[in-house]
N, C-alpha and C positions, 0 to 999 in steps of 0.2 A: 347294945347301943344302936338306935336306929341309924340308918344310912341316909343322910340328907344330901340334897343336890349341891348346896353350898352353905357357908356359914351365915348367910343372910337370913336363912329360915329360922334360926334359933336366937336371934338378937333379943336383948332385953327391951322392955318398953322405953327406957331412957335412951338407949342406943338408937332405937328406931326413930324416936322423936328428934334426937340431935341430928341424925342424917337427913331427916325431912327439913329441918330448919336450915340446913346448909344447902340442900339441893333445890328447894322451891324457888327462892329468888332468882337463881341462875336459869331455871327452866322458864320462868315468866319473862325474864329479860331476853333470853334466846328466842322465844316465840314472837315477842314483839319486834325483834330485829330481823329475824329470818323469814317470817311468814306474814305476808301482807294482810291476810285475813285477820290475824291476831293483832297486828298493829292497829287495826280499826276496832276490833272486838274488845280489846283491853286498853283502849286509848285512855290516858289519864291515870292508869294504875302504876303505882310506884312499886317495882319488884321487891325492893328492900323491905317493904312492909308486909310482904306475904311470906311468913315464916312458919305458919302452923295451920292446922285444920280450921280454926276459927277465922283466920284471915282469908283462907282459901274460900270458905263458904260465902264470903261477901262478893266474890267475883261473879260476873254474869254466866249463866248456863249457855252452853253451845249445843244447839240441836241440829239434827240431820237436815232439817229444812233449810238451815242457813247454808250448809254445804251445797245443797241443790240449787238454792237461789244464786249463789256465787258462781256455781258451775254454768248456769244458764247465762251468766254475764261474761263467760269466756275463760273461766278458771276450772280446769278439770278436777283439781283437788280443792276447789273452793278458796284457794289462796291460803290454806291452813297447813300445807306441807312446807318444809324448810328447803325448798329448791324446786326447779322446774321438772316437768314430766321426764325429760331426757336425762335427768340426773339419777333416776331410779332404775333398778334392774327389771322390775315388773310393774305392770298396771293392771288392776283387776276391776271388774264391774259387778256391783250389787244392784238389786231392784231399786228403781227410782227414776233413772239410773243414778247411782253414786259410784264414783271412781276412787279406788284406794291404791296407794303405792306399796311396793314391796322391795325387799333387798335380799341379796345372797349372803349378806353379813351373817356371821355365826349366830344362830338362835335369835334372829331379828325379832321374831314374834314371841319369844320367851317361852314357848311350849315345851322346851326341854324339861322344865321343872315338873310339868304334868306327866310327861312320859316316864321320868324317873320315879315319881310318886306312884305310878301305876306298875312299877316293877320291871319296866323295860330297860334293857341295857346291853352292854357288849355281849355278843353271842346270840342275841335275838334276831330273828328275821320277821319283819313287820309287814303285813299285807295292808298297805295304805289304800283304803277304799273311799277316801274323800275325793271329791271332784277336782280335776285339774283344769277345767274349762272355764275361763273368765273369773270364776270365784277363787279365792286364795286358799281355801281349806287344804287342798292337796299339798301345796307348797309349804303351808304352815306346819303341817305334820311331818313332811319330809325334813324340814329344818330341825324339828324336835328330835326325830329319829337319829339324825346325824349328831345332834348335841349329846346324845347319850351313848354314842358309839355303836348303835345297832345298824342293821341292814334293811333298806327299804325296798319293797316290791310295789312300784307305783301302779296299783291295780285300777284305781278309779272306781266308777260306779257301774252297776249293771253286769251283764254277761255272767250270770251266776254259775253256769256249768264250767266256764273257763276259770272263774275264781276258785272253785273247788279243786279243779285239776291242778292249778298253779300251787295252791296251798299244800296239797299232798305231795306233788313232785318236788317242790323247792324245800319243803320242810318248815313251812311258816309256823312260828311259835307265838306270834302276837298279832292282834288286829287293831287297826285304827280306822274309825269311820263313824257313821251315825249309829245310834243304839239298835235300831231295827234290823239293819242289813246283815249284821252278824248272824242273827237267827235265820235269815233267808239262806245264808251260805251253809250253816250247820244242818238245817233241815234238808237242804238239797244233797248235802254230802251223805246223809243217812239214806236217802232214797237211792243214791248211786252206790251204796255199799262201801263208802270210803270214810276214813277217820282222820281228819286234819289234826295236827299236833298243837293246835292253838290253846294256850292256857292263860293268856293275858289279853286284856283289851283296854284301850283308852278311847273313850267315845265322847262325842260332842255333836252339836248341830240339832239337838232335840232332847226331849226329856227322857231320862233313863228311869222307867217306872219300876217300882220295887219288885213286882211280880216277874218282870223280864230279867232283872238283875239276879233274882233267885233262880230262875230257869238256867241262866248261864252258870251260876255256881253249881247247880245240880249236874251240869255237863262238864264240870272241871275247869271252868273259865272264870278267873277273877276279873271283874269288870268295874273300872272306875271311870268317872266322868269329869270333864272340865267345862268351864264356862269361858268361852272366847268369842270374839267378834272379828269381822274382817277389818274393821277400823282400828281396833285397839290391841289385837293379839290376845294373849292370855289375861284373864281377869281374876279367875279363881279356879281352884282345882281340889279334888278329893284326895285324901290319903287313905292308908289302910284302916285308919280309925273310923272312917265313914260317918263322921259327925259333922255335917255341914261341909262347906267349901272354904278352903284357906285362901285368902287374898294373895295374889302374886306380889312379889317384892318389887316389881317394876312399875306399879301403879298405886294410886290412892283411890279408894272406893268410899263414896258417900251415899247414904240412903236418905232421900229427901221426899218431901210431900209431892206427889205427882202434879205436874204443871207449875211447880215452883222450884226454887233452889234452896229451900229451907230444910235443914237436916231434921229428921224425926228422932224421937227417943229410941234408945236401944231396944230392939225387939219388935218395934212397930214396922209394919210392912210399908214400903215406899219405893220410889223409883231409884234405880241405880245410876249414879253419876260416877264417871271415871276420869281421873287425870293420869295421863301416861307420860313417863319420863323418856320416851323415845325421842331423841333429838331430831330425827329425820321427819317425824310426824307427831309433834308434841301437842296432842289434844288435851285441852284443859277444861275440866268440869263438863265433859261430854256426856250428854243424856242418851242412855242406851234405849230408853223406852221399856226396859224390863223391870219387874218387881222383885224385891227380895227384902230381907231383914237381917240385922246383925245378931249373931249368936253371942252370948256372954262367954267370957273366959277363953282359954287357949285350947287347942286340940290335944287330946290325949296322946297323940303321936309325938308330941314334943315341939312341933312347929308353933311359933309364938305370934304370928301375925293375926290380924283380925279375921274372924270367920263370918260368913254369911250363910243363910239357909239354902242358897242355891237359887235357881231360876223358879220363880213362883207365878209366872204369867206376865202379861203385858200391861203397862200403864195406859196404853192406848188399845185399839182393837186389833192391831197387827198380831198375827200368830205365826208360829213356825211349824210347818208341816213337812215331815220327811227331810228336814234340813233346809227347807226353803221358806223364806218369809212370804206370807200372803198379807197384802196391805189393803186398806179401804180404797185407796186410789185405784187399785187393780179391779176391785169389784165395780167401781164407777165406770172404768173403761169397758169392762165386759157389758154392762147395761147399755152403754152408749152405742155399742156395736149392733144392738138389736132393738130397733124402734118399737117392736111389739112388746118388749119387756118393760114393765113398770118399776119393779123392785127386784132385788136379788139379795140373798142371804147365804153366806157360806157357813156351814155347820161342820165342826170337826169333832170326831170322837175316836175311839179305839176299837179295833176288831182283830182278834187273833194276834195280840201284842204288836199290832202295827197301826200307824195313823190312818184314819179314813176320813175323806173329805166328800161332802155332798153340797151341791149348790141348788138351792130352791129358788125358783123364779116365779114371779107373778106375771101371768100372760094368758091371753085367750088363745090357747094352742101354741104351736111353734114346732120347729124342726129340732128334735132332740139331738140328732147327730151334729147339726151345725152349732148348737149350743155347747155341746161337749168339746167340739173342736176349738171354739172360742175360749173356753176355760183353759184348755191346754196351751193355747197360744198366748194368752194374757197372764195366766198365773203360773205357767211352767209346770203344772201338775195335772195328773188325770183325776177326774172326779165324776161321781154319779150326778146326774142332773134330774131334778124333779120339777115339773111345771104344775103350779097350783093356781087356783082361782084368785083373781085380784081381790085384795082385802084379807087374804088368809094369813099372811106373815105378821108376826107380832109388831105392834106399833111402839117399839122401845128404842128406836134409833140405832139398833145394832145391824151392821152389815156382815160382821164376822162373829160367830158364836162358838167359842171354844168350850166344848162340853167335856173335855178330858179331866180326869180326877188327878190332881197333883199331890194329894196328901200321902 
């Protein structure tokens, strides 16, 4: 009998629909009453009439741009959080900038479900290599590690030699972090003649490519991924069945035609909208900008909630590189810093199982070092810069070209 995180994971379809019918009206009413942004966004909506997915699909979509616009009007959380900034334990910042609240409440981001499905539990020592600086990923996974009774090593990012030394000295058994960085640690350990005892990994913040997953398996590491965001917490997660991602029990996921709020037929690729039942930050029909599709049937592992294919790219041109979002607005800011640059195009691919980013700029010459420094300052990532003759870049409207293969 599989070991489940809780009884919610194996509910029948009827039980899950009944729970939805009971919870949705209360969520809508709470959002209207406690969050000024939703009082305006859902004005005229009768919560009692929103009792199923069909009714939910008639509500307006909430996009990140709305949060940013409201923030510029003086609301750090856009007025969509159920309380003031001072009422939360944490405040995080994402590119935009966008600010997200956080709490020390038990498993507030619900990632304990992902950690459990990854085989992490009591007795494990988890090297948490997510960032703890401004972004919430480090705290999100610390909360998950606590939820399953494991021990956290708050390692953060970088400092590879120290990461290896800590893993060996402490006896780390599991890794949490971006998919690529575990390989960096394991490769460096081999160079140092050391053998960390890591056999489990829960990764997020980027795509886990099949070849990299297989490399980890060949090295004795079982690696599963989850889909989570700073705004919503856990959205979906893999189980040992590794057939798509199972939607978390604390959210509703809809797949809609990009740029609209209209649900697409099962199996069709569309944009992911998420409704979160987090009473502190009750986002409703929140557009992630990510693409995915619904998988038919239930997971062979016995969990019964809806499955999605996982992250299949972006509905817009925003891309995630090494766990960081790169947005068209940042490309525009980069160009604005250099009067001699006419156009710029970010190209993303893979090299040696790691993300690689190159920025091509149209200009008559230019200082490569200064251009590279601007990329680092604006996009928070290092990249190669290539200066090309004006008129060289494709005239296709793209400023971010993600060339990675997600098949």
